[in-house]
C-alpha positions as CSV (number, residue, x, y, z in Angstrom):
1,M,93.2,-21.1,148.1
2,K,94.9,-21.6,144.7
3,H,95.8,-25.1,143.5
4,K,97.9,-26.5,140.6
5,L,96.7,-29.5,138.6
6,K,99.0,-31.2,136.2
7,G,98.4,-34.1,133.9
8,E,100.6,-36.3,131.6
9,A,98.7,-37.6,128.6
10,K,100.9,-40.6,127.8
11,T,100.4,-42.2,131.2
12,R,97.3,-40.4,132.4
13,R,99.1,-39.6,135.6
14,V,97.9,-36.5,137.5
15,W,99.4,-34.3,140.2
16,L,97.5,-32.0,142.5
17,D,99.8,-29.4,144.2
18,D,102.8,-31.6,143.2
19,K,101.4,-34.7,144.9
20,E,100.3,-37.6,142.6
21,L,96.5,-38.0,142.6
22,T,95.2,-41.5,142.0
23,P,91.6,-42.4,141.2
24,D,91.3,-45.1,144.0
25,A,89.6,-43.0,146.7
26,S,87.3,-41.3,144.3
27,Q,86.3,-44.7,142.7
28,V,85.2,-45.9,146.1
29,Y,82.9,-42.9,146.4
30,R,81.6,-43.3,142.8
31,N,83.2,-45.3,140.1
32,H,82.6,-43.2,137.0
33,S,85.7,-44.6,135.2
34,P,87.3,-48.0,136.0
35,D,90.1,-46.9,133.6
36,G,91.0,-43.9,135.7
37,F,91.4,-40.3,134.8
38,S,91.0,-38.5,131.5
39,W,90.4,-34.9,130.3
40,G,89.3,-32.9,127.3
41,Y,85.7,-34.1,127.0
42,G,82.5,-34.4,129.2
43,G,82.7,-38.1,130.0
44,S,83.5,-40.5,132.7
45,G,87.2,-40.1,132.9
46,C,86.8,-36.4,133.3
47,A,84.1,-36.9,136.0
48,Q,86.5,-39.2,137.9
49,L,89.3,-36.7,137.8
50,A,87.0,-33.8,138.9
51,L,85.6,-36.0,141.7
52,A,89.1,-36.9,142.9
53,V,90.1,-33.2,142.9
54,M,87.1,-32.2,144.9
55,L,87.4,-34.9,147.5
56,E,91.1,-34.1,148.0
57,V,90.7,-30.3,148.1
58,K,87.4,-29.9,149.8
59,G,86.8,-33.2,151.4
60,E,83.4,-33.6,149.7
61,A,82.0,-34.2,146.3
62,F,79.7,-31.3,146.1
63,G,80.2,-29.3,142.8
64,Y,82.4,-31.8,141.1
65,Q,80.3,-31.9,137.9
66,E,80.5,-28.1,137.6
67,F,84.3,-28.3,138.1
68,K,84.4,-31.0,135.4
69,W,82.7,-28.8,132.9
70,K,84.6,-25.6,133.9
71,E,88.1,-26.9,134.2
72,I,88.6,-30.6,133.1
73,A,86.4,-30.9,130.0
74,T,87.9,-27.7,128.4
75,L,91.5,-29.1,128.4
76,K,92.9,-30.5,125.2
77,M,92.4,-34.2,124.9
78,D,95.5,-36.4,124.7
79,E,97.8,-33.5,125.6
80,D,99.8,-32.8,128.8
81,F,98.3,-29.9,130.8
82,E,99.0,-27.7,133.8
83,I,96.4,-25.4,135.2
84,N,95.9,-23.2,138.3
85,F,92.5,-23.0,139.8
86,E,90.8,-21.8,143.0
87,L,87.9,-23.5,144.8
């Protein structure tokens, strides 16, 4: 199934399939980033976003680091984004 992920750099708000995605549930699972989501590098904010996406889409964390490196870390830092992906 195809999904759309969209992020706003100024606020670091993220939407998955037009529904706002928050870091709360993923931080309970594993708190990589108390500051929330980020993108454009290989660090903790990207890991938190990738984990949140995987938990929402697949209901499990398996593969979130790979998703981080493939989709999240490659985005431009400090810029809005919109991507389509399939898991």
